[in-house]
C-alpha angles and dihedrals in degrees: 000000000000121000119231087245091057092050089050092050093049093051088046089056093066102018105034110211090217089063092066117117116271094251092052132098114209141156133056098348103168132028140000127327088217092062115124127192133181088217128034123196123215120203140166089226141012110242133162088257092054091049091049090050090051091051092047091051094043091244118164100179130053125184114203138180098213114058115253087211112041106149124035112277116238094183139007110221122189092246094053121110092235092054092049091052094050092044090055095042093243119159118211129202116189123196109184128149090004087062092043094060105032123105106276091013131127099297093045092047093048092048093050093044093057093048106268122145112225108204094174131009108239108153107180127173089002093299138087135205125219139149140250116242089244137005117278139189113253094243093048089052089053090055091047091053092049092049095046095046097035090235121179086217143323137210115239142166133216130245136194107254134013129301128245110132113063135181118208125201114170124212119002090355101137094119089065089074087092089057089048089057091052089050089053090235122176093210141023124208120194145144098240135011132180125230097252090049090051091051090050090053092051091051089052093047092243116148111226126211114193107192100175121256096268098050093047093058110021089086091076095061099070091041091052091047090056093048092050092046091054092048098045107034094174094062128065115228120192140164112255110255090216093056098098140143109267098195120109125194127217109201113205115206 
């Protein structure tokens, strides 16, 4: 069985923790590096449901994308996620923006999944720019994204002219729209975008595709589980069943 420290070192080999953005908090955030577990859960987030699943499955190590500790803790109440983890002797490793920007990471995976061709990995400002194999109408591209990512729905805007050059910024990547404009992109794909960023995109004739934070990043979890399984054959790695999108859509006719 792999130790938490060994899992950390392997992730660090392709997504160096020191490459994370300055505001971020990544690494082994809860528990003991010597912790071993026959089964390891992978999850986009730590929630009470994920912790309960880990306890039920006798899991001692969880690997997440979003940090379970982001801001400094001023207290540790008994109903907090961090307290529940410590109480149940669960170790947590979080790989966030370091996994977003690495070669083969979240942005690369998202770009490839929606049909972009990445000639060269150049992830700057937590976003990357690549191209579709052929030009596409903005609404057809929206359908392609939904089909490829199995989205319940996405928000998108129109543009004059077809789409070929696309900038991708997973998660809360709306601020990268300004980078997309510098890259002369026709479209911008992200997990969250603010109103003023959306208006800027419209002024620059950039079609925007807002997938929702979960859908823009969940794709990395299964991929990471496969990579870890191939590296540590004596340990079972699986995506947490309770790690699900919690957004519902009401469609008005």
